[in-house]
C-alpha positions as CSV (number, residue, x, y, z in Angstrom):
1,M,14.4,0.8,-7.3
2,I,13.2,0.4,-3.7
3,G,10.6,-2.1,-2.6
4,P,8.6,-3.9,-2.2
5,I,6.7,-1.5,-0.1
6,V,3.3,-2.7,1.0
7,L,0.2,-0.8,2.0
8,A,-3.3,-1.9,2.7
9,S,-6.5,0.0,2.0
10,D,-10.2,-0.2,1.3
11,A,-12.3,2.4,-0.6
12,S,-12.8,4.5,2.6
13,Y,-9.0,5.2,2.7
14,A,-8.5,6.0,-1.0
15,M,-7.6,9.6,-0.4
16,P,-5.1,8.9,2.4
17,L,-3.6,6.1,0.3
18,A,-3.1,8.5,-2.7
19,T,-1.5,11.0,-0.3
20,A,0.8,8.4,1.2
21,L,1.9,7.2,-2.2
22,R,2.4,10.7,-3.5
23,S,4.6,11.6,-0.5
24,L,6.5,8.3,-1.0
25,A,7.1,9.2,-4.6
26,E,8.1,12.8,-4.0
27,A,10.5,11.9,-1.2
28,N,12.2,9.1,-3.1
29,Q,12.5,10.4,-6.7
30,R,16.0,8.8,-7.1
31,H,14.4,5.4,-6.6
32,W,11.8,5.6,-9.3
33,P,10.0,3.4,-10.2
34,I,9.2,2.4,-6.6
35,D,7.9,-1.2,-6.3
36,V,4.6,-0.9,-4.4
37,R,2.0,-3.6,-3.5
38,V,-1.4,-2.5,-2.2
39,L,-3.5,-5.0,-0.4
40,V,-7.1,-4.1,-1.2
41,T,-10.7,-5.1,-0.5
42,A,-13.8,-3.3,-1.8
43,F,-11.6,-1.0,-3.8
44,P,-13.2,-0.4,-7.2
45,E,-11.1,-0.4,-10.4
46,A,-12.1,3.3,-11.1
47,M,-10.8,4.3,-7.8
48,R,-7.6,2.5,-8.3
49,R,-7.1,4.4,-11.6
50,K,-7.7,7.7,-9.8
51,V,-5.0,6.8,-7.3
52,E,-2.6,5.9,-10.1
53,R,-3.3,9.1,-12.0
54,S,-2.6,11.2,-8.9
55,L,1.1,10.0,-9.1
56,P,3.8,11.4,-11.3
57,R,4.2,9.2,-14.4
58,G,6.7,6.5,-13.9
59,A,7.1,7.1,-10.2
60,V,5.4,4.1,-8.7
61,A,4.8,0.6,-10.1
62,I,1.7,-0.5,-8.3
63,E,0.4,-4.1,-8.0
64,W,-3.1,-4.3,-6.5
65,L,-3.5,-7.5,-4.5
66,P,-7.1,-8.3,-3.6
67,I,-7.7,-9.9,-0.3
68,E,-10.7,-11.3,1.5
69,V,-11.2,-9.7,4.9
70,A,-13.9,-12.2,6.0
71,Q,-11.0,-14.4,7.2
72,F,-10.5,-11.9,10.0
73,G,-14.2,-12.1,11.1
74,G,-13.2,-13.1,14.6
75,F,-10.7,-10.3,15.1
76,G,-11.6,-7.2,17.1
77,V,-12.5,-4.0,15.4
78,Q,-13.1,-0.5,16.6
79,N,-13.6,3.0,15.1
80,H,-10.0,3.2,14.0
81,I,-9.3,-0.5,13.6
82,S,-11.0,-2.2,10.7
83,R,-10.6,-5.7,9.3
84,M,-8.1,-4.2,6.8
85,T,-5.9,-3.5,9.8
86,Y,-5.1,-7.2,9.8
87,A,-4.3,-7.5,6.1
88,R,-0.6,-7.0,6.9
89,L,-0.7,-10.5,8.4
90,L,-1.0,-11.9,4.9
91,I,2.2,-10.3,3.5
92,P,4.3,-13.4,3.8
93,S,1.8,-15.5,1.9
94,L,1.1,-12.9,-0.8
95,L,4.6,-11.8,-1.8
96,P,7.0,-13.9,-3.8
97,Q,9.5,-16.0,-2.0
98,T,12.2,-13.8,-3.5
99,A,11.2,-10.8,-1.4
100,V,13.7,-10.9,1.4
101,K,12.6,-7.6,3.0
102,V,9.3,-5.8,2.8
103,L,8.5,-2.4,4.2
104,Y,4.9,-2.1,5.4
105,L,3.5,1.5,5.6
106,D,0.2,2.5,6.9
107,A,-2.0,4.1,4.3
108,D,-2.5,7.3,6.2
109,I,1.1,8.4,6.6
110,L,3.3,11.0,5.0
111,V,6.8,9.9,3.8
112,L,9.1,12.8,4.4
113,G,12.5,11.3,3.7
114,D,14.5,8.9,1.5
115,L,13.6,5.2,2.3
116,G,16.6,3.8,0.4
117,A,18.6,3.0,3.5
118,L,15.8,0.9,4.9
């Protein structure tokens, strides 16, 4: 099993998130179940279930970690940079002390290769 792999998303990125997770699963079948944590805000439970159902059964073990983006109220935002962009700054405080390495992936990427070596 590889991981933890961390992504961050809100509801507006549900489709890219599902695509990124599917590509991660397909490119890393020998590592199933892949340990994934998704930092979320304003991401309804029904949408989480849709994302999970889009993945092959047993491919990804997802833990949804709600965060509050209001703490980034003073941070700059633009069309392509939302408050969720800063969620990655919370990774050290949200993951267990036992996680020595964490791989952060943007929610709008495609994984085309095996991540085991990372």
